[in-house]
C-alpha positions in Angstrom: -25.9 13.4 8.9 -26.6 14.1 12.6 -30.1 14.0 14.1 -30.0 17.9 14.5 -29.3 18.2 10.8 -32.2 15.9 10.1 -34.5 18.0 12.3 -33.4 21.2 10.5 -33.9 19.7 7.1 -37.4 18.5 8.1 -38.4 22.0 9.2 -37.0 23.5 6.0 -39.0 21.0 4.0 -42.2 21.8 5.7 -41.6 25.6 5.4 -40.8 25.5 1.7 -43.7 23.3 0.9 -45.9 25.7 2.8 -44.7 28.6 0.5 -47.5 29.5 -1.7 -50.0 27.1 -0.1 -52.2 30.0 1.0 -51.5 31.9 -2.2 -52.5 28.8 -4.1 -56.0 28.8 -2.7 -56.5 32.5 -2.6 -59.1 33.3 -5.2 -59.7 36.7 -6.7 -61.9 38.7 -4.4 -62.9 41.4 -6.8 -66.4 42.7 -6.9 -65.7 43.9 -10.4 -65.8 40.4 -11.8 -68.9 38.2 -11.4 -68.7 34.5 -11.9 -71.6 32.1 -12.2 -71.8 28.6 -13.5 -74.1 25.6 -14.2 -73.3 22.1 -15.1 -74.7 18.8 -16.4 -73.4 15.4 -15.5 -73.6 13.2 -18.6 -73.0 9.6 -17.3 -73.7 8.0 -20.7 -71.8 10.5 -22.9 -75.1 11.2 -24.8 -74.2 14.9 -25.6 -71.7 16.5 -27.9 -70.7 20.1 -28.7 -73.2 20.0 -31.6 -76.0 19.4 -29.1 -74.9 22.0 -26.7 -78.2 24.0 -26.8 -80.1 20.8 -25.7 -78.0 20.2 -22.6 -80.2 20.8 -19.5 -77.7 22.8 -17.4 -78.4 23.3 -13.7 -76.6 24.8 -10.7 -74.3 22.4 -8.7 -72.2 23.8 -5.9 -69.3 21.3 -6.1 -68.4 19.4 -9.3 -66.0 17.1 -7.5 -66.3 13.3 -7.6 -63.8 10.6 -6.1 -64.4 8.2 -9.0 -66.4 9.3 -12.1 -67.1 7.7 -15.4 -68.7 9.8 -18.0 -68.7 13.5 -19.2 -69.2 16.8 -17.4 -70.4 19.9 -19.2 -70.0 23.2 -17.5 -71.5 26.6 -18.6 -69.7 29.6 -17.2 -70.8 33.2 -17.3 -68.3 35.9 -16.6 -69.2 39.6 -16.2 -66.8 42.5 -16.1 -68.5 45.2 -14.2 -65.6 47.6 -14.4 -64.5 50.1 -17.0 -61.1 48.4 -17.5 -60.1 45.4 -19.5 -59.6 42.3 -17.4 -57.3 39.4 -18.1 -58.4 36.3 -16.1 -57.7 32.6 -15.8 -60.5 30.0 -15.3 -59.1 26.9 -13.7 -59.8 24.0 -11.3 -57.9 21.7 -9.0 -58.1 18.5 -11.2 -54.5 17.2 -11.6 -55.4 13.8 -12.9 -57.5 14.2 -16.0 -55.9 15.6 -19.2 -59.1 15.8 -21.3 -60.4 19.3 -20.8 -61.8 21.2 -23.8 -62.6 24.9 -23.6 -65.2 26.7 -25.8 -66.3 30.3 -26.0 -69.7 31.5 -27.2 -69.6 34.3 -29.7 -72.6 36.4 -28.5 -72.7 38.5 -31.6 -73.1 35.6 -34.0 -74.4 33.1 -31.5 -71.7 30.6 -32.4 -69.5 28.4 -30.3 -65.8 28.1 -31.2 -63.0 26.0 -29.9 -60.1 28.0 -28.4 -56.5 27.6 -29.7 -55.3 24.1 -28.8 -52.0 22.8 -27.4 -53.0 19.2 -27.9 -55.9 17.4 -29.6 -57.2 16.2 -26.2 -56.6 19.2 -23.9 -56.4 22.9 -24.7 -55.2 24.5 -21.5 -53.6 27.9 -21.9 -50.6 27.4 -19.6 -48.4 24.3 -19.3 -49.6 23.7 -15.7 -50.8 20.6 -13.9 -54.2 22.1 -13.3 -56.6 22.8 -16.3 -56.5 26.5 -17.1 -58.0 28.8 -19.7 -57.0 32.4 -20.2 -59.8 34.8 -21.1 -59.9 38.6 -21.7 -63.0 40.7 -20.9 -63.5 44.1 -22.3 -65.0 46.8 -20.1 -68.6 45.9 -19.1 -68.4 42.8 -21.2 -70.3 39.6 -20.4 -69.1 36.4 -21.9 -70.2 32.8 -21.8 -67.8 29.8 -21.8 -68.2 26.1 -21.9 -65.9 23.4 -20.4 -66.2 19.8 -21.4 -64.3 17.1 -19.4 -64.3 13.4 -19.7 -63.3 10.8 -17.1 -63.0 7.0 -17.4 -63.3 6.3 -13.7 -60.7 8.7 -12.2 -61.2 11.2 -9.5 -62.4 14.5 -11.0 -62.4 18.0 -9.4 -64.0 20.3 -12.0 -65.4 23.1 -9.8 -64.5 26.2 -11.7 -62.3 28.9 -10.0 -61.1 32.2 -11.2 -58.0 34.4 -10.7 -56.6 37.4 -12.3 -53.7 36.6 -14.7 -51.0 38.1 -12.3 -52.4 36.0 -9.4 -52.5 32.9 -11.5 -48.9 33.4 -12.7 -47.9 33.8 -9.1 -49.6 30.5 -8.3 -47.7 28.8 -11.1 -44.5 30.4 -9.9 -45.0 29.2 -6.3 -45.9 25.7 -7.5 -42.7 25.7 -9.6 -40.6 26.8 -6.6 -42.1 23.9 -4.6 -41.4 21.4 -7.3 -37.9 22.7 -7.8 -37.3 22.3 -4.1 -39.0 18.9 -4.0 -37.1 17.4 -6.9 -33.9 19.2 -5.8 -34.1 17.5 -2.3 -34.8 14.2 -3.9 -31.9 14.6 -6.2 -29.6 15.4 -3.3 -30.9 12.4 -1.3 -30.4 10.2 -4.4 -26.8 11.3 -4.7 -26.2 10.6 -1.0 -27.7 7.1 -1.3 -25.6 6.4 -4.4 -22.5 7.5 -2.4 -23.5 5.2 0.5 -24.1 2.4 -2.0 -20.5 2.7 -3.4 -19.2 3.0 0.1 -20.9 0.1 1.9 -21.6 -2.1 -1.2 -24.9 -3.1 0.4 -28.0 -4.2 -1.6 -30.2 -2.2 0.7 -28.8 1.0 -0.8 -29.1 -0.3 -4.4 -32.8 -1.0 -3.8 -33.4 2.3 -2.0 -31.6 4.2 -4.8 -33.9 2.6 -7.4 -36.9 3.3 -5.2 -36.0 7.0 -5.0 -35.3 7.1 -8.8 -38.7 5.6 -9.8 -40.6 7.6 -7.2 -39.1 10.8 -8.8 -40.1 9.7 -12.3 -43.6 8.9 -11.0 -44.0 12.3 -9.5 -42.8 13.9 -12.8 -45.7 12.1 -14.4 -48.1 12.9 -11.6 -47.2 16.6 -12.0 -47.8 16.5 -15.7 -44.2 17.0 -16.9 -44.1 13.6 -18.8 -47.2 14.7 -20.8 -45.0 17.3 -22.5 -42.4 14.9 -24.0 -44.4 14.4 -27.2 -45.7 10.8 -26.5 -49.4 9.9 -26.9 -51.6 10.3 -23.8 -52.2 6.5 -23.5 -48.4 5.8 -23.6 -47.7 8.4 -20.9 -50.5 7.1 -18.7 -49.3 3.5 -19.0 -45.7 4.6 -18.4 -46.8 6.2 -15.1 -48.4 2.9 -14.0 -45.1 1.1 -14.9 -43.2 3.6 -12.8 -45.6 3.1 -9.9 -45.1 -0.7 -10.0 -41.3 -0.4 -10.1 -41.5 2.0 -7.2 -43.6 -0.5 -5.2 -41.3 -3.4 -6.1 -38.1 -1.7 -5.0 -39.9 -0.5 -1.8 -40.7 -4.1 -0.9 -37.1 -5.2 -1.6 -35.7 -2.3 0.3 -38.0 -3.0 3.2 -37.0 -6.7 3.3 -33.3 -5.7 3.4 -33.7 -2.8 5.8 -35.6 -5.1 8.3 -33.0 -7.9 7.7 -35.7 -10.3 6.4 -33.2 -11.4 3.7 -31.0 -12.9 6.4 -33.5 -14.0 9.1 -35.9 -15.6 6.6 -33.9 -16.2 3.3 -36.5 -18.6 1.7 -39.3 -16.1 2.4 -37.2 -13.3 1.0 -36.4 -15.2 -2.2 -40.1 -16.1 -2.6 -41.1 -12.4 -2.1 -38.5 -11.1 -4.6 -39.3 -13.5 -7.4 -43.1 -13.6 -7.0 -43.6 -9.9 -6.5 -41.8 -9.1 -9.7 -43.8 -11.8 -11.6 -47.1 -10.6 -10.1 -46.5 -7.0 -11.1 -45.5 -8.1 -14.6 -48.8 -10.0 -14.9 -50.9 -7.1 -13.6 -49.1 -4.7 -15.9 -49.7 -6.9 -18.9 -53.4 -7.3 -18.1 -53.8 -3.5 -17.7 -52.1 -2.8 -21.1 -54.0 -5.5 -23.0 -57.5 -5.1 -21.5 -57.7 -1.7 -19.7 -56.4 0.7 -22.3 -59.6 2.8 -22.3 -60.7 2.2 -18.7 -58.2 4.0 -16.5 -60.7 3.8 -13.7 -60.5 0.0 -13.7 -56.7 0.3 -13.5 -57.2 2.5 -10.5 -59.4 -0.1 -8.9 -56.8 -2.8 -9.6 -54.1 -0.7 -8.1 -56.2 -0.1 -5.0 -56.8 -3.8 -4.5 -53.2 -4.8 -5.0 -52.1 -1.8 -3.0 -53.8 -3.4 0.0 -51.8 -6.6 -0.8 -48.5 -4.7 -0.8 -49.5 -3.0 2.4 -50.3 -6.4 4.0 -46.9 -7.7 2.9 -45.2 -4.7 4.6 -47.2 -5.3 7.8 -46.1 -9.0 7.8 -42.5 -8.0 7.4 -42.7 -5.4 10.2 -44.3 -8.0 12.5 -41.7 -10.6 11.6 -38.7 -8.2 12.1 -40.1 -6.7 15.4 -39.0 -9.9 17.2 -35.3 -9.7 16.4 -34.7 -6.4 14.7 -36.2 -3.9 17.1 -34.1 -0.9 16.2 -34.7 -1.3 12.5 -38.5 -1.9 13.1 -38.7 1.3 15.2 -37.0 3.4 12.5 -39.1 1.9 9.8 -42.4 2.5 11.6 -41.4 6.1 12.2 -40.8 6.8 8.5 -43.8 4.9 7.2 -46.2 6.5 9.8 -45.1 9.9 8.4 -45.9 8.7 4.9 -49.2 7.1 5.8 -50.3 10.2 7.8 -49.8 12.6 4.9 -51.2 10.1 2.4 -54.3 9.8 4.6 -54.6 13.6 4.7 -54.1 13.7 0.9 -56.9 11.1 0.3 -59.2 13.0 2.6 -58.4 16.1 0.7 -59.4 14.5 -2.6 -62.6 13.2 -1.2 -63.6 16.4 0.5 -62.4 18.4 -2.5 -60.5 21.2 -0.7 -58.5 23.7 -2.7 -55.1 22.3 -1.8 -54.4 19.2 -3.9 -53.7 15.8 -2.3 -50.4 15.8 -4.2 -49.1 18.5 -2.0 -49.4 16.2 1.1 -48.1 13.2 -0.8 -44.9 15.1 -1.5 -44.4 16.2 2.1 -44.8 12.6 3.3 -42.4 11.3 0.6 -39.7 13.9 1.3 -39.8 13.2 5.1 -39.7 9.4 4.4 -36.6 9.8 2.2 -34.8 11.9 4.8 -35.6 9.5 7.7 -34.7 6.4 5.8 -31.5 7.8 4.4 -30.4 8.9 7.9 -31.5 5.7 9.7 -30.0 3.3 7.1 -26.6 5.0 7.3 -26.8 5.0 11.1 -27.7 1.2 11.2 -25.1 0.2 8.7 -22.5 2.4 10.4 -23.2 0.8 13.7 -23.1 -2.7 12.1 -19.8 -1.9 10.4 -18.4 -0.7 13.8 -19.5 -4.0 15.3 -18.0 -5.9 12.4 -14.7 -4.0 12.7 -14.6 -4.7 16.5 -15.4 -8.4 15.9 -12.6 -8.6 13.2 -10.1 -6.9 15.6 -11.1 -9.3 18.4 -10.8 -12.3 16.0 -7.4 -11.1 14.9 -6.2 -10.8 18.5 -7.7 -14.3 19.3 -6.0 -15.7 16.3 -2.7 -14.1 17.3 -3.0 -15.6 20.8 -3.9 -19.0 19.4 -0.8 -18.9 17.2 1.4 -18.0 20.1 -0.1 -20.8 22.2 0.4 -23.3 19.3 4.0 -22.1 19.0 4.5 -22.7 22.7 3.0 -26.1 22.5 5.1 -27.1 19.5 8.2 -25.8 21.3 7.2 -27.6 24.5 6.5 -30.8 22.6 9.9 -30.6 20.9 11.5 -30.1 24.3 9.3 -32.5 26.2 11.2 -34.7 28.6 10.7 -38.4 27.7 10.0 -41.0 30.4 13.1 -42.8 29.2 15.2 -39.9 30.3 14.1 -40.5 33.8 15.1 -44.2 33.9 18.6 -43.1 35.1 17.0 -40.9 37.8 14.9 -43.7 39.2 17.9 -46.1 39.0 20.0 -43.6 40.9 17.2 -43.1 43.5 16.4 -46.9 43.6 13.4 -46.0 45.6 10.1 -44.1 45.4 9.6 -40.4 45.9 7.2 -40.6 48.7 9.7 -39.4 51.3 10.8 -35.8 51.4 14.5 -36.4 50.8 13.7 -38.7 47.8 11.5 -35.9 46.4 14.3 -33.3 46.8 16.7 -35.6 45.0 14.2 -36.3 42.2 13.4 -32.5 41.9 17.1 -31.7 41.5 17.5 -34.3 38.8 14.3 -33.1 37.1 15.6 -29.5 37.0 18.6 -30.6 35.0 16.2 -31.4 32.1 13.8 -28.5 32.7 15.3 -25.8 34.9 12.4 -23.3 34.6 9.5 -25.6 35.2 9.1 -25.2 39.0 9.8 -21.5 38.9 7.2 -20.8 36.3 4.6 -23.1 37.9 5.0 -21.4 41.3 4.7 -17.9 39.7 1.5 -18.9 37.9 0.0 -20.9 40.7 1.6 -20.0 44.1 -1.3 -21.8 46.0 -0.3 -25.3 44.9 0.7 -27.8 47.6 3.9 -30.0 47.5 1.7 -33.0 46.8 0.0 -31.3 43.9 3.4 -30.1 42.6 4.7 -33.7 42.6 1.5 -34.9 40.8 1.9 -32.2 38.1 5.6 -33.0 37.7 4.8 -36.6 36.9 2.0 -35.5 34.5 4.5 -33.2 32.9 6.9 -36.1 32.2 4.0 -38.0 30.6 3.3 -40.8 33.1 -0.2 -42.4 32.9 -2.7 -42.4 35.7 -1.8 -46.0 36.6 2.0 -45.3 36.5 1.6 -42.4 38.8 -0.4 -44.5 41.3 2.4 -47.0 41.3 5.1 -44.4 41.8 3.2 -42.6 44.6 1.9 -45.8 46.1 -1.8 -44.6 46.0 -4.9 -45.9 44.4 -5.6 -45.1 40.7 -8.9 -43.5 41.7 -7.1 -41.2 44.1 -4.9 -40.0 41.3 -8.0 -39.2 39.2 -9.6 -37.2 42.0 -6.3 -35.4 42.7 -6.1 -34.4 39.0 -9.7 -33.1 39.1 -8.9 -31.0 42.3 -5.8 -29.6 40.7 -7.8 -28.6 37.5 -10.4 -26.9 39.6 -7.7 -25.1 41.6 -5.8 -23.7 38.6 -9.1 -22.9 36.9 -8.4 -24.9 33.7 -10.9 -25.0 30.9 -12.5 -28.4 30.2 -11.4 -28.2 26.6 -7.6 -28.1 27.5 -6.0 -31.2 28.8 -3.7 -31.1 31.8 -0.8 -32.5 29.8 -1.1 -29.8 27.1 -1.4 -27.1 29.7 1.8 -28.2 31.5 3.6 -28.4 28.1 3.6 -24.6 28.0 5.7 -24.4 31.2 
């Protein structure tokens, strides 16, 4: 995946996510329908449908609260001022609460009846993430409806909105298109990461694949799809929190591997891996055992520990920035995209705009997945290239070493022993300090090793005659003291002469002069 492909995919993502965004918030602007509403905030759950006539309704512009515990009663009056039948949908932007009940007042008998239900807790008309209730108004009809919503500490966005049935169906269709695109992109990215996992056999891809998988399931729950599988509401809500914790756990493990913390700080990584899983298990057990009816308390716990997970990520980023600069740069780019859109989504929830925060969360998540998939493959590909180059260099070095060892063994097998030269010195019956004595010695030496002088001159043409004589005696195997006696010089002079020769032929300190000459 090239960087140009990445850029194109990002633009397509933003474009498709933008489809229907304006349509989603476009309310029916029809003077033939008149909508008015009043509400009552029941913090103590003191009222019920049987006491509806006693509820002191009053006008409230926005029925949107970040965290709310209690009940909300809404009285809606719809008037059809036209001479045609109107099919409408009353809805709001609350995607978190699943406890909306819709009632209609029979004005003829002055009785309130509960509309046809889909579930015992929520009777929305369409299987959609937002609460919705389909109503039909006859020409010039005026009807009164009541909505009852309960929240146990969650955010609630209950301000009633209205659209014609065709417009609402269009909204549902656009939302479905965005979800198909979102989950389709995630599925493709998931397959790509599974492929890379099988290709590279790296844990970083295993953790990232699990992170994508649990994130996908979490969004399925967030979008309300998991509420339609037939499980009780409590089970589904707890399942969503389980998915959230699995998602965070694998994000931490992926981050530690992506930033190479597992290699640079193995003890810290092991501590993080073991204790994060244990801590999440403890939190989950506490929530299931003690917070079954207080989802708001769970939200608070998630918020507190969310700060802890964020702090751990910041520590990992700071730690990795010292040695893993490229990984840290890529990681910050991806996470800044996520945090930016999460921040916009949170602001959206607090200021209660018509576009839900989930819309921005999905954009951030999609961009994060694309960037991490691209950068992880790029880093691992680069590292594998370095590993291949290193392996090739190591192979060449090993081959050269084997050849050198072979030469040394051959040279040692063919090494001229000092005893072989006893006859030479007996024949010379003198030392080799004079030139004619050296020539005679050289001729005798070539009988044992005919290529020595030729190879030595080719390799080091700048050697002097004195240095050649010294190296010849070293080649034979004479000690420093023996050389000094043969050449009639001090032993210290022999030592200095050896050092000068080593420097002249640029010989590594790890290789002895004797072993080096054995290769000639």
